[in-house]
C-alpha positions as CSV (number, residue, x, y, z in Angstrom):
1,M,0.0,0.0,0.0
2,A,1.4,3.4,-1.0
3,K,2.2,5.8,1.9
4,L,2.0,9.1,0.0
5,I,0.3,10.1,-3.3
6,T,1.1,13.4,-4.9
7,L,-1.2,14.7,-7.6
8,L,0.8,17.0,-9.9
9,R,-0.9,19.1,-12.6
10,H,0.9,19.7,-15.8
11,G,2.5,23.0,-16.5
12,E,1.6,25.9,-18.8
13,V,0.9,24.9,-22.4
14,D,1.5,26.6,-25.7
15,A,-2.1,27.6,-26.2
16,R,-4.6,30.0,-24.8
17,D,-5.9,29.4,-21.3
18,D,-9.6,30.1,-21.9
19,I,-10.5,26.9,-23.9
20,F,-11.7,23.4,-23.1
21,R,-8.6,21.2,-23.3
22,G,-9.4,17.6,-22.6
23,S,-8.3,15.2,-25.4
24,A,-6.7,18.0,-27.4
25,E,-2.9,17.9,-27.5
26,H,-0.8,20.9,-26.6
27,E,2.9,21.1,-25.8
28,L,4.4,22.4,-22.6
29,T,6.0,25.8,-22.7
30,K,9.5,26.4,-21.2
31,K,7.8,27.9,-18.2
32,G,5.5,24.8,-18.0
33,W,8.6,22.5,-17.8
34,Q,10.2,24.7,-15.1
35,S,7.1,24.8,-12.9
36,M,6.8,21.0,-12.9
37,R,10.5,20.6,-12.1
38,K,10.2,23.0,-9.2
39,S,7.2,21.1,-7.8
40,M,9.0,17.8,-8.1
41,Q,11.9,19.3,-6.2
42,E,9.5,20.6,-3.4
43,I,7.9,17.3,-2.6
44,Q,11.3,15.6,-2.0
45,P,14.0,16.0,0.6
46,S,16.6,18.4,-0.9
47,K,19.3,20.8,0.2
48,K,18.7,22.9,-2.9
49,S,16.0,25.5,-2.7
50,S,13.3,25.7,-5.4
51,G,13.1,29.5,-4.8
52,R,9.7,29.3,-3.1
53,V,8.8,29.4,0.6
54,L,7.5,25.9,1.3
55,S,4.5,25.2,3.6
56,R,5.1,22.9,6.6
57,K,2.0,21.1,5.5
58,I,3.9,19.6,2.5
59,T,5.2,16.0,3.0
60,R,8.6,15.7,1.5
61,M,9.5,12.1,0.6
62,K,11.7,10.6,-2.1
63,V,9.6,9.7,-5.2
64,D,9.5,6.0,-6.1
65,F,7.1,5.7,-9.0
66,L,5.4,7.9,-11.6
67,V,2.0,7.4,-13.1
68,T,1.1,9.7,-16.0
69,S,-1.8,10.7,-18.2
70,P,-1.1,9.8,-21.9
71,R,-1.6,13.5,-23.0
72,I,1.7,15.0,-24.2
73,R,1.5,17.8,-21.7
74,C,1.9,15.2,-19.0
75,V,3.7,12.2,-20.6
76,K,6.6,14.1,-22.1
77,F,7.6,15.5,-18.7
78,A,7.1,12.2,-17.0
79,E,9.3,10.4,-19.6
80,Q,12.1,12.9,-19.3
81,Y,11.9,12.9,-15.5
82,K,11.9,9.1,-15.1
83,D,14.9,8.9,-17.5
84,D,16.9,11.5,-15.6
85,N,16.1,9.9,-12.2
86,Q,16.0,6.2,-13.2
87,L,12.4,5.8,-12.0
88,P,9.8,3.1,-12.9
89,W,6.7,4.6,-14.5
90,K,3.3,3.8,-16.1
91,I,1.1,5.5,-18.6
92,D,-2.5,5.3,-17.5
93,K,-5.3,6.4,-19.8
94,E,-7.8,6.4,-16.9
95,I,-6.2,9.6,-15.5
96,A,-6.5,11.5,-18.8
97,E,-8.5,14.7,-18.7
98,M,-12.2,14.6,-19.5
99,D,-13.0,14.4,-23.2
100,F,-15.1,17.5,-24.0
101,G,-16.2,16.3,-27.5
102,D,-17.4,19.2,-29.6
103,W,-16.3,21.6,-27.0
104,E,-12.6,20.8,-27.4
105,E,-10.5,23.9,-28.0
106,Q,-13.6,26.1,-28.0
107,T,-13.5,29.1,-25.7
108,F,-15.5,29.1,-22.4
109,E,-17.4,32.3,-23.5
110,K,-18.4,30.8,-26.9
111,T,-19.6,27.6,-25.3
112,K,-21.5,29.4,-22.6
113,I,-23.4,31.2,-25.3
114,S,-23.9,28.3,-27.7
115,D,-24.8,25.7,-25.1
116,P,-25.9,27.4,-21.9
117,K,-27.7,24.4,-20.5
118,Q,-24.8,22.0,-20.5
119,Y,-22.4,24.8,-19.5
120,S,-24.5,25.5,-16.4
121,L,-24.7,21.8,-15.5
122,M,-20.9,21.6,-15.5
123,Y,-21.0,23.9,-12.4
124,Q,-24.4,23.4,-10.9
125,N,-25.1,19.7,-11.4
126,P,-22.0,17.9,-12.8
127,E,-23.7,14.4,-12.4
128,R,-25.9,15.4,-15.4
129,F,-23.1,17.1,-17.4
130,H,-22.4,15.6,-20.8
131,P,-20.8,17.8,-23.5
132,P,-22.0,16.9,-27.0
133,N,-20.1,14.0,-28.5
134,G,-17.9,14.0,-25.4
135,E,-17.6,12.0,-22.1
136,K,-20.3,11.9,-19.5
137,Y,-19.2,13.3,-16.1
138,L,-20.3,10.1,-14.4
139,D,-18.1,8.0,-16.7
140,F,-15.2,10.4,-16.1
141,Q,-15.7,10.2,-12.3
142,K,-15.9,6.4,-12.4
143,R,-12.6,5.9,-14.3
144,T,-10.6,8.4,-12.3
145,L,-11.8,6.9,-9.0
146,S,-11.0,3.5,-10.3
147,A,-7.5,4.6,-11.2
148,F,-6.9,6.1,-7.8
149,N,-8.2,3.0,-6.0
150,R,-5.8,0.9,-8.1
151,I,-2.8,3.2,-7.7
152,K,-3.1,3.4,-3.9
153,T,-2.6,-0.3,-3.6
154,L,1.0,-0.1,-5.0
155,R,3.5,-1.4,-2.6
156,I,5.8,1.6,-2.7
157,N,6.2,4.7,-0.5
158,H,5.6,7.8,-2.7
159,V,3.7,7.8,-6.0
160,V,3.4,10.9,-8.2
161,I,0.4,11.1,-10.5
162,I,1.0,13.5,-13.3
163,T,-2.4,14.5,-14.6
164,H,-4.9,17.4,-15.2
165,A,-6.8,20.1,-13.3
166,G,-10.2,18.4,-13.9
167,V,-9.0,15.0,-12.7
168,I,-7.4,16.4,-9.5
169,S,-10.2,18.8,-8.6
170,H,-12.9,16.2,-9.0
171,L,-10.9,13.5,-7.2
172,V,-10.0,15.8,-4.3
173,S,-13.6,17.1,-3.9
174,H,-14.8,13.4,-3.7
175,L,-12.1,12.5,-1.1
176,C,-13.1,15.5,1.0
177,G,-16.7,14.5,0.9
178,D,-17.7,17.6,-0.9
179,P,-20.6,17.6,-3.5
180,A,-19.4,17.3,-7.0
181,K,-20.6,20.8,-7.8
182,N,-17.9,22.2,-5.5
183,W,-15.0,20.8,-7.6
184,S,-13.8,24.3,-8.6
185,K,-12.8,24.9,-4.9
186,Y,-9.8,22.6,-5.6
187,Y,-8.8,23.8,-9.0
188,L,-5.0,23.8,-9.2
189,P,-2.8,26.3,-11.1
190,Y,-0.3,25.1,-13.7
191,G,2.3,23.0,-12.1
192,G,0.4,22.9,-8.8
193,Y,0.0,19.8,-6.6
194,G,-1.9,18.2,-3.8
195,Q,-1.0,15.3,-1.5
196,I,-3.0,12.4,-0.2
197,K,-1.9,10.0,2.5
198,K,-3.3,7.5,5.0
199,V,-4.1,9.1,8.3
200,S,-5.6,6.9,11.1
201,G,-6.5,4.2,8.6
202,K,-8.2,6.6,6.1
203,W,-7.0,8.3,3.0
204,K,-6.9,12.0,3.6
205,V,-6.1,15.0,1.5
206,T,-3.3,16.6,3.6
207,Y,-2.2,19.4,1.4
208,I,-3.4,21.3,-1.7
209,R,-2.8,24.8,-3.0
210,A,-6.0,25.9,-4.8
211,G,-5.6,29.3,-6.4
212,N,-4.3,31.6,-3.6
213,S,-5.6,29.4,-0.8
214,E,-3.5,26.8,0.9
215,L,-5.4,23.9,2.5
216,G,-4.0,21.2,4.6
217,E,-4.2,18.7,7.5
218,N,-7.7,19.3,8.9
219,F,-9.8,20.3,6.0
220,S,-10.6,16.9,4.6
């Protein structure tokens, strides 16, 4: 059974921010690579500073295994990092971002105008959310929870899951016992991360930085 799971969001990509990006493929920018390297440094014991003031809520433990989404904004970093550090890894399609179908690479504003009902469901009642020709939210939730339940059984100390904002925010809201509609509370910035570990026999979200808010220890 894993002792610590870190959920790392991919870094900045070479595309505009205000679009639906699920199955669409976009490369990391130089800044995107740098932010992910900094985060990997912060979650492990190191004498070298990442340049950021670290919270005492962060658990720092040597990384033993990587699991990555197959999207290039995740897998390219994972492949480079595992080669540089001689780590075992796995590509897992179940932790890929939600497939937004016809909404892929469309702006939020355009979609809000063209399909207001589904756009509203995404925030108000995600269980009924289903973008046209895309993935149902319930199917997305099922596969990501299935992946987490499988990954946490790995017999290693520290697993890093390199994935997407949607995967992380919905998984964390579920683990915190929050309604699905509150997923945006846990939305991570590029290169941001959260941590999950077993506390008193239960898996708890022990650290996450969501926007400008830092949450930890007692919030789950």
